[in-house]
DSSP file (Angstrom, degrees, kcal/mol; ACC not computed):
  #  RESIDUE AA STRUCTURE BP1 BP2  ACC     N-H-->O    O-->H-N    N-H-->O    O-->H-N    TCO  KAPPA ALPHA  PHI   PSI    X-CA   Y-CA   Z-CA
    1    1 A M              0   0    0      0, 0.0     2,-0.4     0, 0.0    69,-0.1   0.000 360.0 360.0 360.0 149.5   48.5   97.5   70.5
    2    2 A N  E     -A   69   0A   0     67,-0.8    67,-2.8     2,-0.0     2,-0.4  -0.787 360.0-159.8 -96.4 133.3   52.0   96.2   70.4
    3    3 A E  E     -A   68   0A   0     -2,-0.4     2,-0.3    65,-0.2    65,-0.2  -0.875   9.3-177.5-115.1 147.1   53.5   95.3   67.0
    4    4 A V  E     -A   67   0A   0     63,-2.5    63,-2.9    -2,-0.4     2,-0.5  -0.949  21.7-136.6-138.6 158.2   56.5   93.0   66.3
    5    5 A T  E     -A   66   0A   0     -2,-0.3     2,-0.5    61,-0.2    61,-0.2  -0.983  19.3-163.3-114.7 124.3   58.4   91.9   63.2
    6    6 A I  E     -A   65   0A   0     59,-2.9    59,-2.9    -2,-0.5     2,-0.4  -0.938   7.6-176.5-112.6 122.8   59.3   88.2   63.0
    7    7 A K  E     +A   64   0A   0     -2,-0.5     2,-0.3    57,-0.2    57,-0.2  -0.971  32.8  80.7-123.0 136.0   62.0   87.0   60.6
    8    8 A G  E    S-A   63   0A   0     55,-2.1    55,-3.0    -2,-0.4     2,-0.4  -0.991  72.5 -48.3 168.5-160.5   62.9   83.4   60.1
    9    9 A E  E     -AB  62  32A   0     23,-1.9    23,-3.1    -2,-0.3     2,-0.4  -0.898  47.6-117.9-111.5 132.7   62.2   80.1   58.4
   10   10 A V  E     + B   0  31A   0     51,-2.9    50,-3.4    -2,-0.4    21,-0.2  -0.522  36.1 169.4 -67.7 121.6   58.8   78.5   58.4
   11   11 A V  E     +     0   0A   0     19,-3.0     2,-0.3    -2,-0.4    20,-0.2   0.561  64.8  22.4-109.5 -13.3   59.1   75.1   60.2
   12   12 A F  E     - B   0  30A   0     18,-1.3    18,-2.7    46,-0.1     2,-0.5  -0.950  52.7-172.1-156.4 133.2   55.4   74.2   60.5
   13   13 A V  E     - B   0  29A   0     -2,-0.3    16,-0.2    16,-0.2    46,-0.1  -0.965  18.6-159.3-126.2 111.4   52.2   75.1   58.7
   14   14 A D        -     0   0    0     14,-2.8     2,-0.2    -2,-0.5     3,-0.0  -0.289  25.7-100.8 -81.2 171.5   49.0   73.8   60.3
   15   15 A E        -     0   0    0      1,-0.1    13,-0.5    12,-0.1     2,-0.3  -0.537  49.0 -88.0 -85.4 161.4   45.7   73.4   58.5
   16   16 A V        -     0   0    0     -2,-0.2     2,-0.3    11,-0.2    11,-0.2  -0.578  51.7-158.3 -70.1 129.9   43.0   76.0   59.0
   17   17 A R  E     -C   26   0A   0      9,-2.9     9,-2.7    -2,-0.3     2,-0.4  -0.854   9.4-145.8-116.4 150.3   41.0   75.0   62.0
   18   18 A E  E     -C   25   0A   0     -2,-0.3     2,-0.4     7,-0.2     7,-0.2  -0.931  16.3-167.8-117.4 137.6   37.5   76.0   63.0
   19   19 A Y  E   > -C   24   0A   0      5,-3.2     5,-1.5    -2,-0.4     4,-0.3  -0.965  41.1  -7.7-128.5 141.3   36.5   76.5   66.7
   20   20 A G  T > 5S-     0   0    0     -2,-0.4     3,-0.9     3,-0.2     0, 0.0   0.131  89.1 -65.8  73.2 174.1   33.1   76.9   68.5
   21   21 A A  T 3 5S+     0   0    0      1,-0.2    -1,-0.2     2,-0.1     0, 0.0   0.701 126.6  63.9 -71.6 -23.1   29.6   77.3   67.2
   22   22 A N  T 3 5S-     0   0    0     -3,-0.1    -1,-0.2     1,-0.0    -2,-0.1   0.544 109.9-117.4 -82.2  -5.3   30.3   80.7   65.7
   23   23 A G  T < 5 -     0   0    0     -3,-0.9    -3,-0.2    -4,-0.3     2,-0.2   0.819  41.5-176.7  76.2  28.8   32.8   79.2   63.2
   24   24 A F  E   < -C   19   0A   0     -5,-1.5    -5,-3.2    -6,-0.1     2,-0.4  -0.423  11.2-155.8 -61.2 127.2   35.9   81.1   64.5
   25   25 A R  E     +C   18   0A   0     -7,-0.2    23,-0.7    -2,-0.2     2,-0.3  -0.872  16.0 177.3-113.3 143.7   38.8   80.1   62.2
   26   26 A K  E     -CD  17  47A   0     -9,-2.7    -9,-2.9    -2,-0.4     2,-0.5  -0.999  14.4-162.2-146.5 140.6   42.5   80.2   62.9
   27   27 A H  E     - D   0  46A   0     19,-2.6    19,-2.6    -2,-0.3     2,-0.4  -0.987  15.0-156.2-125.5 122.1   45.6   79.2   60.9
   28   28 A Q  E     + D   0  45A   0     -2,-0.5   -14,-2.8   -13,-0.5     2,-0.4  -0.833  12.2 179.6-106.3 133.8   48.9   78.6   62.8
   29   29 A V  E     -BD  13  44A   0     15,-2.7    15,-3.7    -2,-0.4     2,-0.5  -0.987  16.6-146.9-127.3 137.8   52.3   78.9   61.3
   30   30 A V  E     -BD  12  43A   0    -18,-2.7   -19,-3.0    -2,-0.4   -18,-1.3  -0.939  11.8-165.9-110.7 126.1   55.5   78.4   63.3
   31   31 A V  E     -BD  10  42A   0     11,-2.8    11,-2.8    -2,-0.5     2,-0.6  -0.938  15.1-139.6-113.8 123.9   58.6   80.4   62.4
   32   32 A E  E     +BD   9  41A   0    -23,-3.1   -23,-1.9    -2,-0.5     7,-0.0  -0.727  27.3 168.6 -83.5 122.9   62.1   79.5   63.6
   33   33 A T        +     0   0    0      7,-1.6    -1,-0.1    -2,-0.6   -26,-0.1   0.255  29.9 127.9-115.3   7.5   63.9   82.7   64.6
   34   34 A G        -     0   0    0      1,-0.1     5,-0.2     2,-0.1     6,-0.0  -0.046  67.5-117.8 -69.9 171.4   66.9   81.2   66.4
   35   35 A D        -     0   0    0      3,-0.8     4,-0.1     4,-0.0    -1,-0.1   0.300  55.4 -97.8 -92.6   8.2   70.5   82.0   65.7
   36   36 A G  S    S+     0   0    0      2,-0.6     3,-0.1     1,-0.0    -2,-0.1  -0.023 121.3  63.5  98.3 -30.7   71.4   78.4   64.8
   37   37 A K  S    S+     0   0    0      1,-0.3     2,-0.4     2,-0.0    -3,-0.0   0.828 109.5  32.1 -90.9 -39.6   72.8   77.6   68.2
   38   38 A W  S    S-     0   0    0      2,-0.0    -3,-0.8     0, 0.0    -2,-0.6  -0.974  81.8-128.9-122.9 133.0   69.5   78.0   70.1
   39   39 A A        +     0   0    0     -2,-0.4    -7,-0.0    -5,-0.2    -4,-0.0  -0.496  25.2 176.0 -74.7 145.7   66.1   77.2   68.7
   40   40 A N        -     0   0    0     -2,-0.2    -7,-1.6     2,-0.0     2,-0.3  -0.430   6.0-176.5-150.0  70.3   63.4   79.9   69.0
   41   41 A P  E     -D   32   0A   0      0, 0.0    -9,-0.2     0, 0.0   -11,-0.0  -0.533   7.6-162.4 -75.2 131.3   60.3   78.7   67.3
   42   42 A I  E     -D   31   0A   0    -11,-2.8   -11,-2.8    -2,-0.3     2,-0.5  -0.961   9.6-144.6-115.3 119.4   57.5   81.4   67.4
   43   43 A P  E     -D   30   0A   0      0, 0.0     2,-0.5     0, 0.0    44,-0.3  -0.744  18.2-168.8 -85.6 128.9   53.9   80.3   66.7
   44   44 A V  E     -D   29   0A   0    -15,-3.7   -15,-2.7    -2,-0.5     2,-0.4  -0.964   5.9-152.4-118.6 128.4   52.0   82.9   64.7
   45   45 A E  E     -De  28  88A   0     42,-3.1    44,-2.2    -2,-0.5     2,-0.4  -0.815   2.8-158.7-105.7 145.1   48.3   82.7   64.3
   46   46 A F  E     +D   27   0A   0    -19,-2.6   -19,-2.6    -2,-0.4     2,-0.3  -0.973  17.4 178.3-117.2 130.4   46.3   84.2   61.3
   47   47 A I  E >   -D   26   0A   0     -2,-0.4     3,-1.9    42,-0.4     4,-0.2  -0.885  45.7  -9.6-132.6 163.2   42.6   84.8   61.8
   48   48 A K  G >  S-     0   0    0    -23,-0.7     3,-1.2    -2,-0.3     4,-0.3  -0.253 131.6  -4.0  53.3-128.4   39.8   86.2   59.7
   49   49 A D  G >  S+     0   0    0      1,-0.3     3,-0.9     2,-0.2     4,-0.4   0.705 126.2  70.7 -68.8 -21.1   41.0   87.9   56.5
   50   50 A S  G X> S+     0   0    0     -3,-1.9     4,-1.2     1,-0.2     3,-0.9   0.684  80.0  76.8 -70.8 -18.3   44.6   87.3   57.4
   51   51 A I  H <> S+     0   0    0     -3,-1.2     4,-1.5     1,-0.3     3,-0.4   0.883  86.4  61.0 -58.6 -38.6   44.1   83.5   56.8
   52   52 A D  H <4 S+     0   0    0     -3,-0.9     4,-0.3    -4,-0.3    -1,-0.3   0.817 101.6  53.6 -59.5 -30.6   44.2   84.2   53.1
   53   53 A L  H <4 S+     0   0    0     -3,-0.9     3,-0.4    -4,-0.4    -1,-0.2   0.869 113.6  41.0 -72.3 -36.0   47.8   85.6   53.4
   54   54 A S  H >< S+     0   0    0     -4,-1.2     3,-1.6    -3,-0.4    -2,-0.2   0.631  88.1  85.6 -94.4 -13.8   49.1   82.5   55.3
   55   55 A Q  T 3< S+     0   0    0     -4,-1.5    -1,-0.2     1,-0.3    -2,-0.1   0.757  90.1  51.2 -64.1 -25.8   47.6   79.5   53.4
   56   56 A N  T 3  S+     0   0    0     -3,-0.4    -1,-0.3    -4,-0.3    -2,-0.1   0.393  80.5 119.3 -93.8   3.7   50.3   79.4   50.8
   57   57 A L    <   -     0   0    0     -3,-1.6     2,-0.3     1,-0.0    -3,-0.0  -0.380  47.9-158.1 -68.1 147.8   53.2   79.4   53.1
   58   58 A Q    >   -     0   0    0     -2,-0.0     3,-2.1   -46,-0.0   -48,-0.3  -0.960  26.0 -92.8-133.1 148.6   55.4   76.3   52.9
   59   59 A K  T 3  S+     0   0    0     -2,-0.3   -48,-0.2     1,-0.3     3,-0.1  -0.305 113.1  26.7 -55.4 134.3   57.9   74.6   55.3
   60   60 A G  T 3  S+     0   0    0    -50,-3.4    -1,-0.3     1,-0.3     2,-0.2   0.263  88.2 134.0  95.9 -11.4   61.5   75.9   54.6
   61   61 A Q    <   -     0   0    0     -3,-2.1   -51,-2.9   -51,-0.2     2,-0.5  -0.530  54.3-132.7 -76.2 136.3   60.3   79.3   53.3
   62   62 A K  E     +A    9   0A   0    -53,-0.2    33,-3.2    -2,-0.2    34,-0.9  -0.783  38.6 170.4 -88.6 128.3   62.1   82.4   54.6
   63   63 A V  E     -AF   8  94A   0    -55,-3.0   -55,-2.1    -2,-0.5     2,-0.4  -0.924  37.3-144.8-139.0 161.4   59.6   85.0   55.7
   64   64 A T  E     -AF   7  93A   0     29,-2.4    29,-2.5    -2,-0.3     2,-0.4  -0.999  26.8-166.8-121.1 124.5   59.2   88.4   57.5
   65   65 A I  E     -AF   6  92A   0    -59,-2.9   -59,-2.9    -2,-0.4     2,-0.5  -0.957  14.0-151.4-118.9 130.0   55.9   88.6   59.3
   66   66 A E  E     +AF   5  91A   0     25,-2.3    24,-2.7    -2,-0.4    25,-1.3  -0.844  33.9 164.8 -92.3 130.8   54.3   91.7   60.8
   67   67 A A  E     -AF   4  89A   0    -63,-2.9   -63,-2.5    -2,-0.5     2,-0.4  -0.924  34.6-127.1-144.6 168.1   52.2   90.8   63.8
   68   68 A R  E     -AF   3  88A   0     20,-2.1    20,-2.9    -2,-0.3     2,-0.6  -0.935  21.9-132.0-116.2 140.9   50.4   92.2   66.8
   69   69 A L  E     -AF   2  87A   0    -67,-2.8   -67,-0.8    -2,-0.4     2,-0.4  -0.822  27.6-173.3 -91.7 124.1   50.9   90.9   70.4
   70   70 A N  E     - F   0  86A   0     16,-2.8    16,-3.2    -2,-0.6     2,-0.3  -0.959   4.3-165.5-120.4 137.1   47.6   90.3   72.1
   71   71 A G  E     + F   0  85A   0     -2,-0.4     2,-0.3    14,-0.2    14,-0.2  -0.883   7.3 178.5-119.2 153.2   47.1   89.4   75.7
   72   72 A R  E     - F   0  84A   0     12,-2.1    12,-2.7    -2,-0.3     2,-0.4  -0.989  21.6-132.0-149.8 156.6   44.0   88.0   77.6
   73   73 A E  E     - F   0  83A   0     -2,-0.3     2,-0.4    10,-0.2    10,-0.2  -0.850  21.9-174.8-108.5 143.2   43.1   86.9   81.0
   74   74 A W  E     - F   0  82A   0      8,-2.9     8,-3.6    -2,-0.4     2,-0.5  -0.999  11.3-156.5-142.4 137.0   41.3   83.7   81.8
   75   75 A Q  E     - F   0  81A   0     -2,-0.4     6,-0.2     6,-0.2    -2,-0.0  -0.963  16.1-145.8-117.2 123.1   40.0   82.3   85.0
   76   76 A G    >   -     0   0    0      4,-2.3     3,-2.3    -2,-0.5    -2,-0.0  -0.231  33.0 -97.8 -79.6 172.4   39.5   78.6   85.4
   77   77 A K  T 3  S+     0   0    0      1,-0.3    -1,-0.1     2,-0.1    -2,-0.0   0.745 123.2  63.3 -61.9 -23.5   36.9   76.8   87.3
   78   78 A D  T 3  S-     0   0    0      2,-0.1    -1,-0.3     1,-0.1     3,-0.1   0.499 116.9-113.7 -79.8  -2.2   39.4   76.4   90.2
   79   79 A G  S <  S+     0   0    0     -3,-2.3     2,-0.4     1,-0.3    -2,-0.1   0.405  72.0 136.6  89.6  -2.7   39.5   80.1   90.5
   80   80 A I        -     0   0    0      1,-0.0    -4,-2.3    -5,-0.0     2,-0.4  -0.653  47.6-139.2 -85.2 131.8   43.1   80.4   89.3
   81   81 A T  E     - F   0  75A   0     -2,-0.4     2,-0.3    -6,-0.2    -6,-0.2  -0.732  21.8-176.3 -91.4 135.2   43.7   83.3   86.9
   82   82 A K  E     - F   0  74A   0     -8,-3.6    -8,-2.9    -2,-0.4     2,-0.4  -0.949  14.1-144.6-129.0 151.9   46.0   82.7   84.0
   83   83 A W  E     - F   0  73A   0     -2,-0.3     2,-0.3   -10,-0.2   -10,-0.2  -0.942  13.2-166.3-119.2 140.5   47.3   85.1   81.3
   84   84 A F  E     - F   0  72A   0    -12,-2.7   -12,-2.1    -2,-0.4     2,-0.4  -0.922   6.9-155.2-126.0 148.7   47.9   84.2   77.7
   85   85 A T  E     - F   0  71A   0     -2,-0.3     2,-0.3   -14,-0.2   -14,-0.2  -0.985  10.7-168.9-122.3 134.9   49.7   86.0   74.9
   86   86 A S  E     - F   0  70A   0    -16,-3.2   -16,-2.8    -2,-0.4     2,-0.6  -0.921  17.0-142.2-123.0 150.9   49.0   85.4   71.2
   87   87 A V  E     - F   0  69A   0     -2,-0.3   -42,-3.1   -44,-0.3     2,-0.7  -0.948  20.0-165.4-111.7 110.7   51.0   86.6   68.1
   88   88 A S  E     -eF  45  68A   0    -20,-2.9   -20,-2.1    -2,-0.6   -42,-0.2  -0.869   7.9-148.8-106.7 108.4   48.5   87.6   65.4
   89   89 A G  E     + F   0  67A   0    -44,-2.2   -42,-0.4    -2,-0.7   -22,-0.3  -0.441  26.8 163.6 -74.8 144.4   50.0   87.9   61.9
   90   90 A Y  E     +     0   0A   0    -24,-2.7     2,-0.3     1,-0.3   -23,-0.2   0.404  64.7  37.1-137.4  -4.9   48.6   90.5   59.5
   91   91 A K  E     - F   0  66A   0    -25,-1.3   -25,-2.3     2,-0.0     2,-0.4  -0.981  59.5-170.4-150.6 137.4   51.3   90.9   56.8
   92   92 A I  E     - F   0  65A   0     -2,-0.3     2,-0.4   -27,-0.2   -27,-0.2  -0.992   4.4-174.4-132.7 135.6   53.8   88.4   55.2
   93   93 A Q  E     - F   0  64A   0    -29,-2.5   -29,-2.4    -2,-0.4     2,-0.4  -0.996  22.3-136.5-125.5 125.6   56.7   89.0   53.0
   94   94 A S  E     - F   0  63A   0     -2,-0.4   -31,-0.3   -31,-0.2     3,-0.2  -0.670   8.9-163.9 -80.8 129.8   58.6   86.1   51.5
   95   95 A E  S    S+     0   0    0    -33,-3.2   -32,-0.2    -2,-0.4    -1,-0.1   0.588  86.7  67.2 -85.3 -11.2   62.3   86.5   51.6
   96   96 A D  S    S+     0   0    0    -34,-0.9    -1,-0.2     2,-0.1   -33,-0.1   0.713  80.5  93.3 -80.1 -22.8   62.7   83.7   49.1
   97   97 A A  S    S-     0   0    0     -3,-0.2    -4,-0.0     1,-0.1     0, 0.0  -0.461  88.8-105.3 -72.8 141.1   61.1   85.8   46.3
   98   98 A P        -     0   0    0      0, 0.0    -1,-0.1     0, 0.0     3,-0.1  -0.352  42.2 -99.4 -64.1 147.3   63.5   87.8   44.1
   99   99 A P        -     0   0    0      0, 0.0     3,-0.1     0, 0.0     2,-0.0  -0.294  49.7 -89.3 -62.8 151.9   63.6   91.5   44.9
  100  100 A P        -     0   0    0      0, 0.0     2,-0.1     0, 0.0    -3,-0.0  -0.345  47.4-105.0 -61.8 143.6   61.6   93.6   42.5
  101  101 A M        -     0   0    0     -3,-0.1     2,-0.8     1,-0.1     0, 0.0  -0.448  31.0-121.9 -69.2 137.3   63.5   94.7   39.4
  102  102 A N        -     0   0    0     -2,-0.1    -1,-0.1    -3,-0.1     3,-0.0  -0.728  25.5-146.8 -81.7 118.0   64.5   98.4   39.6
  103  103 A E        -     0   0    0     -2,-0.8     3,-0.1     1,-0.1    -1,-0.0  -0.684  22.7-108.0 -83.0 134.3   63.0  100.0   36.6
  104  104 A P        -     0   0    0      0, 0.0     2,-0.2     0, 0.0    -1,-0.1  -0.252  42.6 -91.1 -60.3 148.9   65.1  102.9   35.1
  105  105 A D    >   -     0   0    0      1,-0.2     3,-2.1     2,-0.1     4,-0.2  -0.437  31.1-138.7 -59.0 124.4   63.8  106.3   35.6
  106  106 A S  G >  S+     0   0    0      1,-0.3     3,-1.3    -2,-0.2    -1,-0.2   0.701  97.6  72.1 -64.4 -20.0   61.6  107.1   32.6
  107  107 A S  G 3  S+     0   0    0      1,-0.2    -1,-0.3     4,-0.0     4,-0.1   0.649  87.7  64.4 -70.8 -12.8   63.1  110.7   32.4
  108  108 A S  G <  S+     0   0    0     -3,-2.1    -1,-0.2     2,-0.1     2,-0.2   0.573  88.8  85.6 -85.6  -9.7   66.3  109.1   31.2
  109  109 A Y  S <  S-     0   0    0     -3,-1.3     2,-0.3    -4,-0.2    -3,-0.0  -0.612  88.4-108.7 -88.1 149.1   64.7  107.9   27.9
  110  110 A D        -     0   0    0     -2,-0.2     2,-0.3     1,-0.0    -2,-0.1  -0.574  39.7-140.6 -67.8 139.6   64.3  109.9   24.8
  111  111 A T        -     0   0    0     -2,-0.3     2,-0.5    -4,-0.1    -1,-0.0  -0.774   3.8-141.5-107.0 150.7   60.6  110.7   24.5
  112  112 A F        -     0   0    0     -2,-0.3     2,-0.7     3,-0.0     3,-0.0  -0.954   6.7-157.6-115.8 125.3   58.6  110.8   21.3
  113  113 A D    >   -     0   0    0     -2,-0.5     3,-1.6     1,-0.1    -2,-0.0  -0.893   0.7-163.8-104.4 108.8   56.0  113.5   20.9
  114  114 A E  T 3  S+     0   0    0     -2,-0.7    -1,-0.1     1,-0.3    -2,-0.0   0.630  89.1  54.6 -65.9 -14.4   53.4  112.3   18.3
  115  115 A Y  T 3  S+     0   0    0     -3,-0.0     2,-0.5     2,-0.0    -1,-0.3   0.444  80.0 109.8 -99.0  -2.5   52.1  115.8   17.9
  116  116 A D    <   -     0   0    0     -3,-1.6     4,-0.1     1,-0.1    -3,-0.0  -0.627  45.3-172.3 -79.1 122.3   55.5  117.4   17.1
  117  117 A D        -     0   0    0     -2,-0.5    -1,-0.1     2,-0.3     3,-0.1   0.373  47.0-110.8 -95.0   4.9   55.6  118.4   13.4
  118  118 A G  S    S+     0   0    0      1,-0.2     2,-0.6     0, 0.0    -2,-0.1   0.362  83.3 118.2  85.5  -7.2   59.3  119.2   13.6
  119  119 A I        -     0   0    0      2,-0.0     2,-0.4     0, 0.0    -2,-0.3  -0.838  59.1-139.4 -97.0 120.8   58.7  123.0   13.2
  120  120 A E        -     0   0    0     -2,-0.6     2,-0.7    -3,-0.1    -4,-0.0  -0.622   9.0-135.7 -79.6 131.5   59.9  125.0   16.2
  121  121 A D        -     0   0    0     -2,-0.4     2,-1.1     2,-0.0    -1,-0.0  -0.774  13.5-158.2 -83.5 118.8   57.7  127.8   17.3
  122  122 A D        -     0   0    0     -2,-0.7    -1,-0.0     2,-0.0    -2,-0.0  -0.778  16.0-178.7 -99.7  92.1   59.9  130.8   17.9
  123  123 A V        -     0   0    0     -2,-1.1     2,-0.3     2,-0.0    -2,-0.0  -0.818  18.9-140.6 -95.7 117.3   57.7  132.8   20.2
  124  124 A P              0   0    0      0, 0.0    -2,-0.0     0, 0.0     0, 0.0  -0.560 360.0 360.0 -77.1 139.8   59.3  136.1   21.2
  125  125 A F              0   0    0     -2,-0.3    -2,-0.0     0, 0.0     0, 0.0   0.334 360.0 360.0-119.7 360.0   58.8  137.1   24.9
């Protein structure tokens, strides 16, 4: 499978839609990845368990999405074959969230040993 990283601003969040008798569910989000001069909106679909990741996205949010490119072939009743590509998201990171705080290394703190009685054992070796 081919994997891609998509970075940009969410410009559209669709509702979760259900298709067919089997209850196939899909949630589509569109991310603008253009350089400001040229638009480049990328539709990303989330299916199955990945829908839970995408439901809280909001228009205007800056995100990085990890996705897989999936292709499929389809032949119409007229006999003409067409190919389709879908971008299926599986991981989302919000770029709007503050970065995690760097916690200082615990080894730089003085430690307290509750079992230390203050008497040093001088063991000769």
